[in-house]
N, C-alpha and C positions, 0 to 999 in steps of 0.2 A: 698062800700064795704070795699075798703084797707086804708080808713080813719077813718071807726067804727073802724075796727080788731086793728088800729094801737091805739087808742084813750083808746080801749079796756084795751090794756096794759100797758094804761099810759106813750105812747112817744110821743115825739114832732119830726115833722117832720126833725128837726135839728138830731135828736137822729137816728131816724131810718136810715138817709142818712150817717150817720157816721158808724154804724155797717153795712152798704151795700156799705160802700169805694165810694158813688157816692156823685156828687155834689148836697144838698138840692133842686134845680130847676129839677133834675130828678125826684124827690119824688113828690114835688109841681104838675109837669105835668101828673104826673101817677095817683094821685089821684083826677086830674079835667078833667080827658081825653082828654088833650092835648098831643095827641099821633104823630101828625105833628111836633112839635117839638124834638121829639128823632131821628128823620130821619127814614130810612127804617123801614118795620115790623116785620123785623128780628129782630131789635134792640128795638123796644119796646117790644114784646113778651119776649125776653133774660131778660130785664127789670123785666118785670110780674111776670115770672117763680121765679127769686131770691127775689123778694118783696114778694111774695104769701108763698113762700117756709116760709120765715124768722117771717112773721106773721101766720101761720099754715092753711093757706085758700089752700081749694082743685084748683090743679093747671087746670084740666078740666073746672072747674067752672068758674076760671079767664079767660080762653080763650076763652070761651062760649060766656062769656059778652063782651070780648073784639071786637071777629068777628060780633059781634049783633049792635056793637057801631056805631053811624053814623059818628062819627068825624074821626075815621081812614082814613089815606092816600089808595086813591086808587092804586096806583103806587110806588114803592120806587124809587121814585125820589130827594127826598130831601138829602141833604148833610149832614152828621151826623154834630154834631156839634163840633166833636173832630177834624174832617177833617177842617173844618173852622177855628179852632183856629190854625191849622199847616201851612194852603194854606197864603203864604205870600199875601200882599196888592197890589193891582197894581193901582195905580193912572191913571189920563185919559192922555192920550198923550198929550206933553207941544211943544208947537210952530204953528203959524199958516199953513193952508193947502196947502199954497203956497210952502213954506219954504221946505217942506217934497217933495212936487212932484217934486220941484226941484231937492233936493239930490238921488230922486229916479231914475230919469232920467240921472243922473251923474253917478249914482254907474252903471246901467243899460250899458249906451255907453261904459263906462270903460272896462266892461265886456265882451261887444264883441269886442272891439277893442283887447281887450289880447287873447280871442280866436282866433280871426282872425290871429293874430301876431304868437302864440307861437303854438295854437292846445288846446286839451284838454287828457289827459290819465287818464282812468278809471279803480279802481281794478275789477278784473275779477267778482266779487260777482255783483256790483253794476250796471251791465248794466240789471239785473232779477230787480234789484229793480226800477230804473227808470221805465222801462216797467209798474210794476206795479203801480208807482205812475201817471202813465200818464193818466192811466183809472180812475182815480179820485182824491178826496181830501184824508185825511185819516192819522191817527198816525203815526208818524214818527217809526215805527216797520215792521220788515223785518219777512215773514212768514217762516218758514223752512220747509226744504226737507227734508223728512223721509222715510226710508224705511222698510216698514211694510213685517214681514213674510210673506208669499205666496203671494205676486204678489199686494194684495189689497194697493189700490190708499193710500196715508195717508190724515190725519184728517188734514184741517186746516181752521183757522179762517182769515176771508174776513177781508179788510180796515175798518178800524172805520169810523163812523159818526166824522161830524163836530166840534162835544161838546165834542170829547175824548173817547165817549162810543162805545164800538165794535159793528158791526152791527150785529142785532138780528138774518137776513138774515141769517148771514154765515154757512156754514155747520158744523152740530153738531152729531156727532157717540160717539158710549161708546168707552171708551179706549180700545185699539186692545190689548196693552201687556204691560209688565214691563218694555222691554229694544227695543228701538230703534236707528237707526241710523240718528243722526239728524245733516246736516251741517249748522252751522249760521256764521257769519261773526264776525271776530274780535271785541271785547269788546259788544256783541251780546250774550245776555242770551235766549235760548228758553223753554216756561213751557205750559204743558199741563195740564188744570184743569179737570178731571170727577165729575160729580155731583150726588150721591147718591140719594139726595134731595133737595130741591130748598136751595138758598145759594147765600145771595149779594156776590159779589166779586168787590175790587177794586184793579187796579195795578197802579202803578205811574213809572217811566223809569226813570233814572238817573239824568234826568234835570227836575224833578219833573212834567211833563206831563204824565196825564192819558194817560194809554193804553188798560185801560179796565174796565169800569164802567158802572155795567150791573148786573141782577139778574141771575144767573144759574140756569135753569130748571133742574129740575129731569129727570135722563137718556141723560143727554147732555153733550158736551165735549167742551171747549174752548182751543183753541193753540194759543200762539203768541210770537213774539222773540224780545226784544225790548236791547235799551242800558243799561249795568247793571251799579250800583247795581238797583235790581227792589223793590219795598217798596209795600208787599201784606198784605190785609187784606180780611179777609173771614168772614163772617157772621154768617156761620153753619159749623164750619172749621172741626169736625166729621166726617160729611158726605162726603167730598173733599177727592178723590186722587189725587197725585201729581205728576209729572213727569219733570225734568230738565235737559233739553240736551239728552231727550230721557232717563234717568234714575229714576227710581220709587224710589222717596224721602217721609219719613214721614212726614207727617203736624205736624208741632210744636202743643201740648197737650195747650189746654186754662187753663185758671186758674181754680180753683176749682167752681164750681158752673155758669158758664160761658160758651157760647159756641163761642165766639168770639176769633179767633187767629190774631196775628200784628207779621210780621215777615222780615227779607231782604234777599234778593237771591245777593249773590256777584258776580260779573264777574267770580270766576270759579266754581260757581255753589253750593258752602256752603251758608248755611241756618244760619242765626242768629237773 
């Protein structure tokens, strides 16, 4: 459908890509139903809407054809190409296993000796964090403690899974208000995302580790705290409400014709 409409306008795939400000491979993937290479469905649908609007095709007809396709990914588990290009290449660990085991043993022995000799002094907030971490592996992020008006318990998101994505079983409730009292450790930022519709969400902390990588379902909320600055990508940004350190903040408006918003949250809670 897309290819016929493009050829009827006398456009090459290169020319169509230039008008859409996209890589020509994206146009080729859309015309050949190769949606898996585009990442999560929210990205594929966004490209379909823009391409169809440029060619004058009915949006509902395009989306219906997409939903009926047998080749679309069932779950939004594929990493978008833009994120793959930004991810640093990590090579295989070097050195024999014996050397690695020896170094680990020496490090552990030195740590035990140091603690036995001098003891350990932890900040006041660290004990709660260590208690949460002792319950299982997760992302290096601290869930904030919020005081919600009326005595209602705060909404929090549990520890992330080992692949860096937030646990889908974590508590998710509608955002209770626009201002909360939130206590976070120094150098951390607490953010809450309330989803009015399904939206893909990616959040990376200051070290580049994923602290949230999941599909936010309509009517749910995710709350996390992590080391700033935070790199945030929202696939359906107009439907997401954002709080930073308990303060309601407007999500940056995506470029014209798009729904994806990418922005950074600095340690002071400001967006850029």
